[in-house]
BAFI-3210 file (N, C-alpha, C; in Angstrom, 3 decimals, decimal comma, padded with zeros to 6 digits):
// residues 82
n [1|2|3|4|5|6|7|8|9|10|11|12|13|14|15|16|17|18|19|20|21|22|23|24|25|26|27|28|29|30|31|32|33|34|35|36|37|38|39|40|41|42|43|44|45|46|47|48|49|50|51|52|53|54|55|56|57|58|59|60|61|62|63|64|65|66|67|68|69|70|71|72|73|74|75|76|77|78|79|80|81|82]
n.u [-009,127|-006,617|-003,486|-001,466|000,812|002,801|004,988|006,756|006,573|004,850|001,400|-001,535|-005,043|-008,611|-010,464|-011,764|-011,824|-011,124|-008,232|-006,927|-007,860|-006,835|-004,049|-003,692|-004,466|-002,350|-000,402|000,713|001,317|002,079|001,368|002,288|004,579|004,576|004,519|005,878|007,567|008,281|007,099|005,545|002,477|-000,885|-004,019|-006,936|-009,671|-010,961|-012,830|-012,265|-011,950|-009,920|-007,438|-005,162|-004,403|-003,270|-001,936|000,118|-001,456|-000,850|000,748|-000,817|-002,036|-004,158|-006,715|-006,276|-008,361|-010,528|-010,174|-010,507|-009,233|-007,537|-006,425|-002,966|-002,598|-000,574|000,741|002,177|004,196|003,657|006,003|007,540|009,227|011,604]
n.v [-007,604|-005,473|-004,732|-001,866|000,850|003,267|005,764|003,780|001,803|-001,112|-001,638|-003,023|-002,875|-002,558|-003,093|-000,317|001,355|004,670|006,402|008,034|007,026|004,427|004,920|006,219|004,132|002,464|003,711|006,003|009,352|011,749|013,025|014,663|017,402|020,790|023,364|025,785|025,724|023,086|021,676|018,860|017,560|016,454|014,588|016,582|017,744|015,581|015,383|016,367|019,129|020,743|019,979|019,075|016,442|015,817|013,740|011,890|009,833|007,127|008,867|011,140|014,130|014,065|014,289|012,300|011,513|011,407|009,347|006,017|003,006|000,565|-002,524|-002,565|000,182|003,023|005,200|008,370|010,890|014,358|016,304|019,371|022,066|024,036]
n.w [-147,414|-148,736|-150,371|-150,202|-150,839|-149,067|-149,502|-150,360|-148,404|-147,519|-146,788|-145,249|-145,753|-145,322|-148,270|-150,008|-147,814|-146,577|-147,800|-145,940|-143,458|-143,614|-143,665|-141,194|-139,468|-139,918|-138,554|-139,604|-139,248|-140,385|-143,458|-145,435|-146,101|-144,990|-147,427|-147,005|-144,638|-144,200|-142,148|-140,543|-141,811|-141,436|-141,509|-140,994|-141,296|-142,479|-144,550|-147,044|-147,351|-146,166|-147,217|-145,934|-145,850|-148,261|-150,733|-153,080|-155,274|-157,043|-158,483|-158,832|-157,396|-154,578|-152,063|-149,273|-147,636|-149,299|-150,952|-152,019|-150,812|-152,694|-154,182|-154,751|-154,790|-154,945|-152,799|-151,957|-150,336|-150,942|-152,578|-152,092|-153,615|-152,029]
ca.u [-007,956|-005,802|-002,166|-001,117|002,081|002,964|006,427|007,481|006,297|003,610|000,392|-002,787|-006,227|-009,846|-010,763|-012,793|-011,592|-010,467|-006,777|-006,524|-008,125|-005,888|-002,716|-003,700|-004,496|-001,007|000,519|001,270|000,728|002,430|001,103|003,043|005,254|004,085|005,397|006,676|008,617|008,571|006,467|004,710|001,043|-001,697|-005,455|-007,571|-011,138|-011,353|-013,937|-011,817|-012,012|-008,698|-006,319|-004,002|-004,034|-002,913|-000,902|000,132|-002,033|-000,395|001,342|-001,786|-002,376|-005,538|-006,893|-006,334|-009,660|-011,528|-009,648|-010,813|-008,100|-007,706|-005,226|-001,866|-002,550|000,745|000,625|003,463|004,150|003,825|007,262|007,533|010,543|011,726]
ca.v [-006,768|-005,231|-004,163|-000,614|001,337|004,690|006,031|002,536|000,808|-001,839|-001,631|-003,715|-002,131|-003,056|-002,492|000,704|002,280|005,886|006,382|008,661|006,071|003,318|005,368|006,450|002,818|001,896|004,472|007,155|010,592|012,848|012,633|015,552|018,502|022,109|023,904|026,932|025,451|021,660|021,088|017,703|017,825|015,244|014,801|017,514|017,753|014,250|015,431|016,904|020,583|021,426|019,505|018,734|015,041|015,677|012,754|011,475|008,504|006,714|010,032|012,230|014,713|013,847|014,236|010,894|011,238|011,238|008,280|004,659|002,083|-000,579|-003,344|-002,020|001,642|003,542|006,531|008,988|012,274|015,422|016,992|020,779|022,706|025,192]
ca.w [-147,209|-149,924|-150,098|-150,855|-150,320|-148,778|-149,532|-150,559|-147,353|-147,768|-145,729|-145,545|-145,333|-145,924|-149,567|-149,961|-146,699|-147,067|-147,721|-144,681|-142,375|-143,758|-143,255|-139,739|-138,821|-140,076|-137,713|-140,315|-138,731|-141,282|-144,836|-146,314|-145,410|-145,368|-148,465|-146,570|-143,659|-144,090|-140,961|-140,882|-141,900|-141,483|-141,639|-140,071|-141,399|-142,955|-145,502|-148,312|-147,421|-145,712|-148,038|-145,111|-146,082|-149,677|-151,075|-154,474|-155,461|-158,380|-159,123|-158,974|-156,105|-154,148|-150,612|-148,863|-147,024|-150,352|-151,796|-151,561|-150,930|-153,591|-154,339|-155,525|-154,749|-154,567|-152,200|-151,627|-149,865|-151,938|-152,362|-152,497|-153,740|-151,123]
c.u [-007,178|-004,467|-002,002|000,215|001,986|004,451|007,249|007,266|004,926|002,702|-000,813|-003,933|-007,463|-010,123|-011,910|-012,666|-010,916|-008,958|-006,281|-006,718|-007,130|-004,498|-002,653|-003,702|-003,136|000,036|001,175|000,566|000,974|002,283|001,914|003,779|004,654|005,039|006,308|007,841|008,943|007,969|005,584|003,226|000,314|-003,161|-006,003|-009,089|-011,711|-012,593|-013,569|-011,829|-010,652|-007,463|-005,053|-003,536|-003,659|-001,747|-000,880|-000,408|-001,744|000,074|000,441|-002,115|-003,865|-005,589|-007,080|-007,686|-010,755|-011,183|-010,019|-009,620|-008,477|-006,380|-004,211|-001,754|-001,195|000,583|002,009|003,226|004,319|005,108|007,160|008,959|010,553|012,913]
c.v [-006,663|-004,645|-002,873|-000,164|002,830|004,933|004,745|001,469|000,198|-001,814|-002,435|-002,884|-002,775|-002,339|-001,496|001,681|003,539|005,760|006,966|007,696|004,917|003,720|005,612|005,126|002,134|002,681|005,654|008,415|011,769|012,388|013,458|016,566|019,817|022,729|025,022|026,534|023,968|020,980|019,901|018,073|016,499|015,591|015,748|017,389|016,383|014,259|016,156|018,411|021,226|021,101|019,217|017,300|014,778|014,699|012,586|010,053|008,087|007,931|011,247|012,800|014,542|013,877|012,774|010,537|011,001|010,096|006,925|003,754|000,922|-001,315|-002,629|-000,509|002,101|004,983|007,061|010,401|013,225|016,158|018,413|021,273|023,914|026,014]
c.w [-148,527|-149,489|-150,882|-150,254|-150,025|-148,632|-149,572|-149,502|-147,574|-146,536|-146,198|-145,007|-145,943|-147,250|-149,418|-148,803|-147,237|-146,901|-146,414|-143,513|-142,417|-143,289|-141,753|-138,982|-138,885|-139,281|-138,401|-139,821|-139,662|-142,726|-145,825|-145,460|-145,875|-146,375|-147,972|-145,671|-143,462|-142,873|-141,372|-140,838|-142,008|-141,549|-140,573|-140,153|-141,781|-143,838|-146,792|-148,450|-147,155|-146,547|-147,236|-145,353|-147,539|-149,850|-152,585|-154,527|-156,896|-159,179|-159,259|-157,594|-155,789|-152,618|-150,211|-148,262|-148,062|-151,293|-151,201|-151,823|-151,840|-153,704|-155,230|-155,539|-154,223|-154,095|-151,846|-151,113|-151,046|-151,594|-152,907|-152,609|-152,815|-151,512]
res [m|v|r|c|t|f|d|g|r|s|h|e|a|p|e|g|e|s|g|a|a|a|l|m|a|a|g|v|a|s|f|r|e|a|p|r|d|g|a|p|r|g|p|l|c|l|m|g|v|c|q|e|c|l|v|l|a|d|g|v|p|v|e|a|c|r|l|s|v|r|e|g|l|d|l|a|r|v|a|y|a|r]
***
């Protein structure tokens, strides 16, 4: 198990598990807000096609479903200017 954070909250997950799976297991349903209306968005396809699970991983935008969890990984919601 490794520790990572999402929006400043610490979570534990098996090392190598996808970021999307780790966040869903931790009870996180909304990974980002829709840029147009701010509606909550979360994982849909879980294979990197839809980009609904887009997060910032150590400051870089990436699909959480294509990201492997590692010790100290810092995940955050993508903020859009409206």
